[in-house]
C-alpha positions in Angstrom: -30.8 -52.2 23.1 -28.1 -52.4 20.5 -28.0 -49.8 17.8 -25.4 -50.0 15.0 -22.8 -51.6 17.3 -23.3 -49.0 20.0 -25.3 -49.4 23.1 -28.4 -47.1 23.2 -29.9 -46.4 26.6 -33.5 -45.1 26.9 -35.3 -43.4 29.8 -37.0 -46.5 31.3 -33.6 -48.3 31.4 -31.8 -45.3 33.1 -34.7 -44.9 35.5 -34.6 -48.6 36.4 -30.9 -48.4 37.3 -30.7 -45.1 39.1 -34.2 -44.4 40.6 -35.0 -46.0 43.9 -38.6 -44.7 44.1 -41.1 -42.2 42.6 -39.3 -39.3 44.3 -36.2 -40.0 42.3 -38.2 -40.2 39.1 -39.9 -36.9 40.0 -36.5 -35.2 40.6 -35.2 -36.4 37.2 -38.4 -35.2 35.4 -37.9 -31.7 37.0 -34.3 -31.7 36.0 -35.3 -32.6 32.4 -37.9 -29.8 32.5 -35.3 -27.3 33.7 -33.2 -28.0 30.5 -29.5 -27.2 30.1 -29.7 -24.1 32.3 -30.2 -26.4 35.4 -32.1 -25.8 38.6 -31.1 -25.1 42.2 -31.8 -27.9 44.7 -33.9 -25.4 46.7 -36.1 -24.9 43.7 -36.3 -28.6 43.1 -37.5 -29.1 46.7 -40.1 -26.4 46.2 -41.3 -27.9 43.0 -41.7 -31.3 44.7 -43.3 -30.0 47.9 -45.7 -32.9 48.1 -42.7 -35.1 49.0 -41.7 -32.8 51.8 -38.0 -32.7 50.8 -35.5 -30.0 51.7 -32.6 -29.0 49.5 -30.1 -31.3 51.2 -32.3 -34.3 50.7 -32.7 -33.4 47.0 -28.9 -33.1 46.7 -28.3 -36.4 48.4 -30.8 -38.2 46.2 -29.1 -36.8 43.1 -25.7 -37.9 44.3 -27.1 -41.4 45.1 -28.6 -41.6 41.6 -25.3 -40.6 40.1 -23.5 -43.3 42.1 -25.9 -46.0 41.1 -25.7 -45.2 37.4 -21.9 -44.8 37.6 -21.5 -48.2 39.2 -23.7 -49.9 36.6 -22.7 -48.2 33.3 -20.0 -45.6 34.2 -22.2 -42.6 33.4 -23.7 -39.8 35.5 -27.3 -38.8 35.3 -26.9 -35.2 36.6 -24.0 -32.7 36.8 -23.4 -29.6 38.8 -23.2 -26.3 36.8 -22.3 -23.7 39.3 -24.8 -24.0 42.1 -27.4 -25.5 39.8 -27.9 -29.1 38.7 -28.8 -30.3 35.2 -29.1 -33.6 33.4 -25.9 -34.7 31.7 -25.9 -35.0 27.9 -26.1 -38.8 28.3 -29.4 -38.4 30.3 -30.7 -35.7 28.0 -30.2 -38.1 25.1 -32.0 -40.9 26.9 -35.0 -38.7 27.6 -34.9 -37.2 24.1 -34.9 -40.6 22.4 -38.0 -41.6 24.4 -39.9 -38.5 23.2 -38.7 -39.1 19.6 -40.0 -42.7 19.8 -43.3 -41.6 21.2 -43.7 -39.1 18.4 -42.8 -41.7 15.8 -45.4 -44.1 17.2 -48.1 -41.5 17.2 -47.3 -40.5 13.6 -47.4 -44.2 12.4 -50.7 -44.8 14.2 -49.5 -47.5 16.5 
């Protein structure tokens, strides 16, 4: 994943490092959907009610994902903005590059 001398991380790679299970992936997808404005852990728990999480479990999972990614590549996947949490610019770029790649593949007919 080398791009012009710089490492380029995509969504599957970031998920592989920081996500322990499908719940972590669902949390990251909700954070991506919330955008730069962020989302409260309480609202994340409500959006993921099928996993029966409370806001504290959501918060601990975000912190663990940050820790895993920080230990591996010295980046964070989510950051606190006031009381809300949002994906970092690093994670936004990883998710955005994946969408861009999918659009390029669809346009080229692959």
